[in-house]
C-alpha positions as a Markdown table, in Angstrom:
| # | Residue | x | y | z |
|---|---|---|---|---|
| 1 | Unk | 0.0 | 0.0 | 0.0 |
| 2 | Unk | 1.4 | 3.4 | -1.0 |
| 3 | Unk | 2.2 | 5.8 | 1.8 |
| 4 | Unk | 0.8 | 9.3 | 1.7 |
| 5 | Unk | 3.5 | 11.7 | 0.3 |
| 6 | Unk | 2.4 | 14.7 | 2.2 |
| 7 | Unk | 1.0 | 15.0 | 5.7 |
| 8 | Unk | -0.6 | 17.6 | 8.0 |
| 9 | Unk | 2.4 | 19.3 | 9.7 |
| 10 | Unk | 2.4 | 18.6 | 13.4 |
| 11 | Unk | 5.7 | 20.1 | 14.5 |
| 12 | Unk | 7.5 | 19.6 | 17.8 |
| 13 | Unk | 7.7 | 23.3 | 18.5 |
| 14 | Unk | 10.2 | 23.0 | 21.3 |
| 15 | Unk | 12.6 | 21.2 | 18.9 |
| 16 | Unk | 11.9 | 23.7 | 16.2 |
| 17 | Unk | 12.5 | 26.7 | 18.6 |
| 18 | Unk | 15.7 | 25.2 | 20.0 |
| 19 | Unk | 17.2 | 24.7 | 16.5 |
| 20 | Unk | 16.3 | 28.3 | 15.6 |
| 21 | Unk | 17.8 | 29.6 | 18.8 |
| 22 | Unk | 21.1 | 27.7 | 18.3 |
| 23 | Unk | 21.2 | 28.9 | 14.7 |
| 24 | Unk | 20.6 | 32.5 | 15.8 |
| 25 | Unk | 23.5 | 32.4 | 18.3 |
| 26 | Unk | 25.7 | 31.0 | 15.6 |
| 27 | Unk | 24.6 | 33.7 | 13.1 |
| 28 | Unk | 25.4 | 36.5 | 15.6 |
| 29 | Unk | 28.9 | 35.1 | 16.2 |
| 30 | Unk | 29.5 | 34.6 | 12.5 |
| 31 | Unk | 28.4 | 38.2 | 12.0 |
| 32 | Unk | 30.9 | 39.5 | 14.6 |
| 33 | Unk | 33.7 | 37.4 | 13.0 |
| 34 | Unk | 33.0 | 38.5 | 9.5 |
| 35 | Unk | 33.3 | 42.3 | 9.7 |
| 36 | Unk | 36.3 | 42.2 | 7.4 |
| 37 | Unk | 34.7 | 39.7 | 5.1 |
| 38 | Unk | 30.9 | 40.5 | 4.8 |
| 39 | Unk | 30.6 | 37.8 | 2.1 |
| 40 | Unk | 31.2 | 35.2 | 4.8 |
| 41 | Unk | 28.1 | 36.4 | 6.7 |
| 42 | Unk | 26.0 | 36.7 | 3.6 |
| 43 | Unk | 26.8 | 33.1 | 2.5 |
| 44 | Unk | 26.2 | 31.8 | 6.1 |
| 45 | Unk | 22.7 | 33.5 | 6.2 |
| 46 | Unk | 21.9 | 32.2 | 2.7 |
| 47 | Unk | 22.8 | 28.6 | 3.8 |
| 48 | Unk | 20.7 | 29.1 | 6.9 |
| 49 | Unk | 17.7 | 30.2 | 5.0 |
| 50 | Unk | 18.0 | 27.3 | 2.5 |
| 51 | Unk | 18.4 | 24.9 | 5.4 |
| 52 | Unk | 15.2 | 26.2 | 7.1 |
| 53 | Unk | 13.3 | 25.7 | 3.8 |
| 54 | Unk | 14.6 | 22.2 | 3.4 |
| 55 | Unk | 13.7 | 21.4 | 7.1 |
| 56 | Unk | 10.1 | 22.6 | 6.6 |
| 57 | Unk | 9.7 | 20.7 | 3.4 |
| 58 | Unk | 10.9 | 17.5 | 4.8 |
| 59 | Unk | 8.8 | 17.9 | 8.0 |
| 60 | Unk | 5.7 | 18.1 | 5.7 |
| 61 | Unk | 6.7 | 15.1 | 3.6 |
| 62 | Unk | 5.8 | 11.7 | 5.1 |
| 63 | Unk | 9.2 | 10.0 | 5.6 |
| 64 | Unk | 7.6 | 6.7 | 4.9 |
| 65 | Unk | 7.0 | 7.8 | 1.3 |
| 66 | Unk | 10.7 | 8.1 | 0.4 |
| 67 | Unk | 12.5 | 6.0 | 3.0 |
| 68 | Unk | 12.6 | 2.8 | 0.8 |
| 69 | Unk | 14.4 | 4.8 | -2.0 |
| 70 | Unk | 17.1 | 6.2 | 0.3 |
| 71 | Unk | 19.5 | 3.4 | -0.7 |
| 72 | Unk | 19.6 | 4.7 | -4.3 |
| 73 | Unk | 20.6 | 8.2 | -3.1 |
| 74 | Unk | 23.2 | 6.5 | -0.9 |
| 75 | Unk | 24.9 | 5.0 | -4.0 |
| 76 | Unk | 24.7 | 8.3 | -5.8 |
| 77 | Unk | 26.6 | 10.0 | -3.0 |
| 78 | Unk | 28.9 | 7.0 | -2.8 |
| 79 | Unk | 29.8 | 7.7 | -6.4 |
| 80 | Unk | 30.3 | 11.4 | -5.6 |
| 81 | Unk | 32.7 | 10.5 | -2.8 |
| 82 | Unk | 34.7 | 8.7 | -5.4 |
| 83 | Unk | 34.6 | 11.7 | -7.8 |
| 84 | Unk | 35.9 | 13.9 | -5.0 |
| 85 | Unk | 39.2 | 11.9 | -5.0 |
| 86 | Unk | 39.6 | 12.5 | -8.7 |
| 87 | Unk | 38.1 | 15.9 | -9.4 |
| 88 | Unk | 37.7 | 17.4 | -6.0 |
| 89 | Unk | 38.9 | 20.8 | -5.0 |
| 90 | Unk | 42.0 | 20.6 | -2.8 |
| 91 | Unk | 42.2 | 22.8 | 0.3 |
| 92 | Unk | 44.8 | 22.6 | 3.0 |
| 93 | Unk | 46.0 | 19.3 | 1.6 |
| 94 | Unk | 42.6 | 17.6 | 1.5 |
| 95 | Unk | 40.1 | 16.9 | -1.3 |
| 96 | Unk | 36.7 | 17.2 | 0.2 |
| 97 | Unk | 34.7 | 19.5 | -2.0 |
| 98 | Unk | 33.2 | 19.3 | -5.5 |
| 99 | Unk | 33.1 | 22.7 | -7.2 |
| 100 | Unk | 30.2 | 23.3 | -9.5 |
| 101 | Unk | 31.0 | 26.9 | -10.2 |
| 102 | Unk | 28.1 | 28.6 | -8.5 |
| 103 | Unk | 28.1 | 26.1 | -5.7 |
| 104 | Unk | 30.6 | 23.8 | -4.0 |
| 105 | Unk | 29.5 | 21.0 | -1.7 |
| 106 | Unk | 31.0 | 18.4 | 0.5 |
| 107 | Unk | 29.6 | 14.9 | -0.4 |
| 108 | Unk | 30.8 | 13.4 | 2.8 |
| 109 | Unk | 28.3 | 15.6 | 4.8 |
| 110 | Unk | 25.4 | 14.4 | 2.6 |
| 111 | Unk | 26.6 | 10.8 | 2.9 |
| 112 | Unk | 25.9 | 11.0 | 6.7 |
| 113 | Unk | 22.2 | 11.5 | 6.0 |
| 114 | Unk | 21.9 | 8.7 | 3.5 |
| 115 | Unk | 24.0 | 6.3 | 5.5 |
| 116 | Unk | 21.7 | 6.5 | 8.5 |
| 117 | Unk | 18.7 | 6.3 | 6.2 |
| 118 | Unk | 20.0 | 3.2 | 4.5 |
| 119 | Unk | 21.0 | 1.5 | 7.7 |
| 120 | Unk | 17.5 | 2.4 | 9.1 |
| 121 | Unk | 16.0 | 0.4 | 6.2 |
| 122 | Unk | 17.9 | -2.6 | 7.6 |
| 123 | Unk | 16.5 | -1.8 | 11.1 |
| 124 | Unk | 13.0 | -1.6 | 9.6 |
| 125 | Unk | 13.1 | -5.3 | 8.9 |
| 126 | Unk | 13.2 | -5.9 | 12.7 |
| 127 | Unk | 15.7 | -5.6 | 15.5 |
| 128 | Unk | 16.4 | -9.4 | 15.7 |
| 129 | Unk | 20.1 | -9.9 | 15.3 |
| 130 | Unk | 21.5 | -12.0 | 12.4 |
| 131 | Unk | 24.8 | -12.0 | 10.6 |
| 132 | Unk | 23.2 | -10.9 | 7.3 |
| 133 | Unk | 22.2 | -7.6 | 8.9 |
| 134 | Unk | 25.5 | -7.3 | 10.6 |
| 135 | Unk | 27.5 | -7.6 | 7.4 |
| 136 | Unk | 25.2 | -5.3 | 5.5 |
| 137 | Unk | 25.6 | -2.6 | 8.2 |
| 138 | Unk | 29.4 | -3.0 | 8.2 |
| 139 | Unk | 29.5 | -3.0 | 4.4 |
| 140 | Unk | 27.3 | 0.1 | 4.0 |
| 141 | Unk | 29.5 | 2.0 | 6.6 |
| 142 | Unk | 32.9 | 0.7 | 5.5 |
| 143 | Unk | 32.9 | 1.8 | 1.9 |
| 144 | Unk | 32.1 | 5.6 | 2.5 |
| 145 | Unk | 34.4 | 5.5 | 5.6 |
| 146 | Unk | 37.4 | 4.4 | 3.5 |
| 147 | Unk | 36.6 | 7.0 | 0.8 |
| 148 | Unk | 36.5 | 9.9 | 3.3 |
| 149 | Unk | 39.6 | 8.6 | 5.0 |
| 150 | Unk | 41.4 | 8.8 | 1.6 |
| 151 | Unk | 40.4 | 12.5 | 1.2 |
| 152 | Unk | 41.6 | 12.6 | 4.0 |
| 153 | Unk | 38.8 | 13.6 | 6.5 |
| 154 | Unk | 39.4 | 12.0 | 9.8 |
| 155 | Unk | 36.4 | 13.8 | 11.5 |
| 156 | Unk | 33.8 | 12.5 | 9.1 |
| 157 | Unk | 35.4 | 9.0 | 9.2 |
| 158 | Unk | 34.9 | 9.0 | 13.0 |
| 159 | Unk | 31.2 | 10.0 | 12.5 |
| 160 | Unk | 30.7 | 7.0 | 10.1 |
| 161 | Unk | 32.4 | 4.8 | 12.6 |
| 162 | Unk | 30.1 | 5.9 | 15.4 |
| 163 | Unk | 27.0 | 5.4 | 13.2 |
| 164 | Unk | 28.0 | 1.8 | 12.4 |
| 165 | Unk | 28.8 | 0.9 | 16.0 |
| 166 | Unk | 25.5 | 2.4 | 17.1 |
| 167 | Unk | 23.6 | 0.4 | 14.4 |
| 168 | Unk | 25.2 | -2.8 | 15.5 |
| 169 | Unk | 24.2 | -2.2 | 19.2 |
| 170 | Unk | 20.7 | -1.3 | 18.0 |
| 171 | Unk | 20.3 | -4.9 | 16.7 |
| 172 | Unk | 21.0 | -6.2 | 20.3 |
| 173 | Unk | 23.8 | -8.7 | 19.5 |
| 174 | Unk | 25.1 | -11.0 | 22.3 |
| 175 | Unk | 28.0 | -9.9 | 24.5 |
| 176 | Unk | 30.5 | -12.2 | 22.6 |
| 177 | Unk | 29.8 | -10.4 | 19.3 |
| 178 | Unk | 29.9 | -7.0 | 21.0 |
| 179 | Unk | 33.3 | -7.8 | 22.6 |
| 180 | Unk | 34.7 | -9.1 | 19.2 |
| 181 | Unk | 33.5 | -6.0 | 17.5 |
| 182 | Unk | 35.1 | -3.9 | 20.2 |
| 183 | Unk | 38.5 | -5.6 | 19.7 |
| 184 | Unk | 38.2 | -5.3 | 15.9 |
| 185 | Unk | 37.4 | -1.6 | 16.4 |
| 186 | Unk | 40.5 | -1.1 | 18.5 |
| 187 | Unk | 42.6 | -2.9 | 15.9 |
| 188 | Unk | 41.2 | -0.8 | 13.0 |
| 189 | Unk | 41.6 | 2.4 | 15.0 |
| 190 | Unk | 45.3 | 1.5 | 15.6 |
| 191 | Unk | 45.8 | 0.8 | 11.9 |
| 192 | Unk | 44.1 | 4.0 | 10.9 |
| 193 | Unk | 46.3 | 6.0 | 13.3 |
| 194 | Unk | 49.5 | 4.4 | 12.1 |
| 195 | Unk | 48.7 | 5.4 | 8.5 |
| 196 | Unk | 47.6 | 9.0 | 9.2 |
| 197 | Unk | 49.6 | 11.9 | 7.8 |
| 198 | Unk | 51.8 | 13.7 | 10.2 |
| 199 | Unk | 49.6 | 16.8 | 10.4 |
| 200 | Unk | 46.6 | 14.6 | 11.3 |
| 201 | Unk | 48.6 | 12.8 | 14.1 |
| 202 | Unk | 49.6 | 16.2 | 15.4 |
| 203 | Unk | 46.0 | 17.3 | 15.5 |
| 204 | Unk | 45.0 | 14.2 | 17.5 |
| 205 | Unk | 47.9 | 14.6 | 20.0 |
| 206 | Unk | 48.3 | 18.4 | 20.2 |
| 207 | Unk | 45.7 | 18.8 | 23.0 |
| 208 | Unk | 48.2 | 16.9 | 25.2 |
| 209 | Unk | 50.9 | 19.4 | 24.5 |
| 210 | Unk | 51.1 | 22.7 | 26.5 |
| 211 | Unk | 52.6 | 24.7 | 23.7 |
| 212 | Unk | 49.9 | 24.2 | 21.0 |
| 213 | Unk | 49.2 | 27.7 | 19.5 |
| 214 | Unk | 45.6 | 27.1 | 18.3 |
| 215 | Unk | 44.5 | 25.6 | 21.5 |
| 216 | Unk | 46.2 | 28.3 | 23.6 |
| 217 | Unk | 44.4 | 31.0 | 21.6 |
| 218 | Unk | 41.1 | 29.2 | 22.1 |
| 219 | Unk | 41.6 | 29.0 | 25.8 |
| 220 | Unk | 42.6 | 32.7 | 26.0 |
| 221 | Unk | 39.4 | 33.6 | 24.0 |
| 222 | Unk | 37.2 | 31.5 | 26.4 |
| 223 | Unk | 38.9 | 32.9 | 29.5 |
| 224 | Unk | 38.9 | 36.5 | 28.4 |
| 225 | Unk | 35.1 | 36.4 | 27.9 |
| 226 | Unk | 34.6 | 36.1 | 31.7 |
| 227 | Unk | 31.1 | 35.8 | 33.0 |
| 228 | Unk | 29.1 | 38.0 | 30.6 |
| 229 | Unk | 31.5 | 38.3 | 27.6 |
| 230 | Unk | 33.1 | 41.3 | 25.8 |
| 231 | Unk | 30.2 | 41.7 | 23.5 |
| 232 | Unk | 29.8 | 41.1 | 19.7 |
| 233 | Unk | 32.7 | 42.3 | 17.7 |
| 234 | Unk | 34.8 | 43.3 | 20.7 |
| 235 | Unk | 36.8 | 40.1 | 21.3 |
| 236 | Unk | 40.5 | 40.6 | 20.9 |
| 237 | Unk | 41.4 | 37.0 | 20.0 |
| 238 | Unk | 38.7 | 36.6 | 17.3 |
| 239 | Unk | 38.7 | 40.2 | 15.9 |
| 240 | Unk | 42.5 | 40.4 | 15.6 |
| 241 | Unk | 42.7 | 37.0 | 14.0 |
| 242 | Unk | 44.6 | 35.3 | 16.8 |
| 243 | Unk | 41.9 | 32.7 | 16.9 |
| 244 | Unk | 42.4 | 30.5 | 13.8 |
| 245 | Unk | 39.3 | 29.5 | 11.7 |
| 246 | Unk | 37.1 | 31.1 | 14.4 |
| 247 | Unk | 34.0 | 30.8 | 12.3 |
| 248 | Unk | 34.3 | 27.0 | 12.0 |
| 249 | Unk | 36.6 | 25.0 | 14.3 |
| 250 | Unk | 36.6 | 27.5 | 17.1 |
| 251 | Unk | 33.1 | 29.0 | 17.0 |
| 252 | Unk | 32.4 | 27.9 | 20.6 |
| 253 | Unk | 35.4 | 29.9 | 21.7 |
| 254 | Unk | 34.0 | 32.8 | 19.8 |
| 255 | Unk | 30.7 | 32.4 | 21.6 |
| 256 | Unk | 32.5 | 32.4 | 25.0 |
| 257 | Unk | 34.5 | 35.5 | 24.1 |
| 258 | Unk | 31.4 | 37.4 | 23.0 |
| 259 | Unk | 28.8 | 36.2 | 25.5 |
| 260 | Unk | 31.0 | 34.8 | 28.3 |
| 261 | Unk | 30.3 | 31.9 | 30.6 |
| 262 | Unk | 26.6 | 32.8 | 30.7 |
| 263 | Unk | 26.4 | 32.7 | 26.9 |
| 264 | Unk | 28.1 | 29.3 | 26.8 |
| 265 | Unk | 25.9 | 27.9 | 29.5 |
| 266 | Unk | 22.8 | 29.1 | 27.8 |
| 267 | Unk | 24.0 | 27.6 | 24.5 |
| 268 | Unk | 24.6 | 24.2 | 26.1 |
| 269 | Unk | 21.2 | 24.3 | 27.8 |
| 270 | Unk | 19.4 | 25.1 | 24.5 |
| 271 | Unk | 21.5 | 22.4 | 22.7 |
| 272 | Unk | 20.5 | 19.9 | 25.5 |
| 273 | Unk | 16.8 | 20.7 | 25.0 |
| 274 | Unk | 17.2 | 20.0 | 21.3 |
| 275 | Unk | 18.8 | 16.6 | 22.0 |
| 276 | Unk | 16.2 | 15.7 | 24.6 |
| 277 | Unk | 13.4 | 16.4 | 22.1 |
| 278 | Unk | 15.1 | 14.3 | 19.4 |
| 279 | Unk | 15.7 | 11.3 | 21.7 |
| 280 | Unk | 12.1 | 11.6 | 23.0 |
| 281 | Unk | 10.8 | 11.5 | 19.4 |
| 282 | Unk | 12.9 | 8.4 | 18.8 |
| 283 | Unk | 11.3 | 6.7 | 21.8 |
| 284 | Unk | 7.8 | 7.3 | 20.4 |
| 285 | Unk | 8.5 | 6.6 | 16.8 |
| 286 | Unk | 6.0 | 4.4 | 15.0 |
| 287 | Unk | 8.5 | 2.1 | 13.3 |
| 288 | Unk | 12.1 | 0.9 | 13.5 |
| 289 | Unk | 13.1 | 3.2 | 10.7 |
| 290 | Unk | 11.9 | 6.3 | 12.5 |
| 291 | Unk | 13.4 | 5.1 | 15.8 |
| 292 | Unk | 16.8 | 4.4 | 14.4 |
| 293 | Unk | 16.9 | 7.5 | 12.2 |
| 294 | Unk | 16.0 | 9.8 | 15.2 |
| 295 | Unk | 18.5 | 8.0 | 17.5 |
| 296 | Unk | 21.2 | 8.4 | 14.9 |
| 297 | Unk | 20.5 | 12.1 | 14.6 |
| 298 | Unk | 20.7 | 12.4 | 18.4 |
| 299 | Unk | 24.1 | 10.5 | 18.4 |
| 300 | Unk | 25.6 | 12.5 | 15.6 |
| 301 | Unk | 24.6 | 15.9 | 17.1 |
| 302 | Unk | 25.8 | 14.9 | 20.5 |
| 303 | Unk | 29.1 | 13.5 | 19.2 |
| 304 | Unk | 29.9 | 16.4 | 17.0 |
| 305 | Unk | 29.1 | 18.9 | 19.7 |
| 306 | Unk | 31.2 | 17.0 | 22.2 |
| 307 | Unk | 34.2 | 16.7 | 19.9 |
| 308 | Unk | 34.0 | 20.4 | 18.8 |
| 309 | Unk | 33.5 | 21.9 | 22.3 |
| 310 | Unk | 35.9 | 19.4 | 23.8 |
| 311 | Unk | 38.5 | 20.5 | 21.3 |
| 312 | Unk | 37.9 | 24.2 | 22.0 |
| 313 | Unk | 38.5 | 23.8 | 25.7 |
| 314 | Unk | 41.5 | 21.4 | 25.4 |
| 315 | Unk | 39.9 | 18.1 | 26.6 |
| 316 | Unk | 39.7 | 16.4 | 23.2 |
| 317 | Unk | 41.6 | 16.6 | 19.8 |
| 318 | Unk | 40.7 | 19.3 | 17.3 |
| 319 | Unk | 39.4 | 17.3 | 14.3 |
| 320 | Unk | 37.6 | 20.0 | 12.2 |
| 321 | Unk | 34.1 | 18.5 | 13.0 |
| 322 | Unk | 31.5 | 21.3 | 12.8 |
| 323 | Unk | 29.3 | 22.4 | 15.7 |
| 324 | Unk | 25.7 | 21.7 | 14.5 |
| 325 | Unk | 23.8 | 24.8 | 13.3 |
| 326 | Unk | 26.6 | 27.0 | 14.6 |
| 327 | Unk | 29.8 | 26.6 | 12.6 |
| 328 | Unk | 30.2 | 28.1 | 9.1 |
| 329 | Unk | 29.7 | 25.5 | 6.3 |
| 330 | Unk | 26.9 | 25.2 | 3.8 |
| 331 | Unk | 26.9 | 21.4 | 3.3 |
| 332 | Unk | 26.9 | 20.7 | 7.0 |
| 333 | Unk | 24.2 | 23.3 | 7.7 |
| 334 | Unk | 22.0 | 21.9 | 5.0 |
| 335 | Unk | 22.3 | 18.3 | 6.1 |
| 336 | Unk | 21.7 | 19.1 | 9.8 |
| 337 | Unk | 18.5 | 20.9 | 8.9 |
| 338 | Unk | 17.5 | 18.0 | 6.6 |
| 339 | Unk | 18.0 | 15.6 | 9.5 |
| 340 | Unk | 15.8 | 17.7 | 11.8 |
| 341 | Unk | 13.2 | 17.9 | 9.1 |
| 342 | Unk | 12.9 | 14.1 | 8.9 |
| 343 | Unk | 12.8 | 13.9 | 12.7 |
| 344 | Unk | 9.9 | 16.3 | 12.7 |
| 345 | Unk | 8.2 | 14.1 | 10.1 |
| 346 | Unk | 8.8 | 11.1 | 12.3 |
| 347 | Unk | 7.2 | 13.1 | 15.2 |
| 348 | Unk | 4.1 | 13.8 | 13.1 |
| 349 | Unk | 3.7 | 10.1 | 12.6 |
| 350 | Unk | 4.6 | 9.0 | 16.1 |
| 351 | Unk | 2.4 | 7.1 | 18.5 |
| 352 | Unk | 2.5 | 10.0 | 20.9 |
| 353 | Unk | 0.9 | 12.5 | 18.4 |
| 354 | Unk | -1.5 | 10.2 | 16.6 |
């Protein structure tokens, strides 16, 4: 029986509001960081508006009407990941973008969306564990993971790795299988680390060093913000370009410098509300696809925020992973909004709202 393509929108307004609030904070900080480069702010706002439109459209479309076809889009973006290695635009020694002239995009970001949608199709067939499902999950995750590692993009590779591990746990395997996968994961992680380029190894270990320039500037920016911050456009570290890539990798430090401890605390509270609403929607999802997709979005958002913020304060390595709805980056912004749009669609079909 065909599923209805459209549905009456029934938004989770707390989720919607928290996403908007996080985006607004990010936009204000990007504005303060782009006074010498107004194009940066214009592009960010444009990406934000497009993302909002995509989110609203996907929240109206019944996710059950397209979910079965997500595997085809997965293979399309798998092909685009291959094309990146051949025709991709190289920046800072990495090929991650395809330049179409008027628009350049990062296929690895879109692949996150279609990977979790494809694995959710496997979950849709039931949560009973079997080796066929296990090998499918590993296969669907392994190929894009290897392709992004070849770019190289260690941050996105780690996201794919987390998605696959979570999917395996979702199937509820026995403890022997979990332990075996854990050991294999450690072995693969060791092999990946050994084969990393020197600058990648330095990124992963730099947070252990006391003389790391980028991290020191980030800590200075956070500390100088004090309790209430210096105000937009008044931070010395970000405005005088001491803070590297402040609009992307160190945007959390930019928030701290502008709005202080109170601003950071408010940001984390709003982000936590967003995460709570997503995990709640996962709990009440009507089917396994909706449950796994929502849970995956929760894990991705939590993981990326933890890695980004942890890197800014010196507790974790700086990997270049974006802070959801906050960091500058069109592909990441669009995909994050698309994920929330699908989660909203899942909410509209959930057992709680029916």
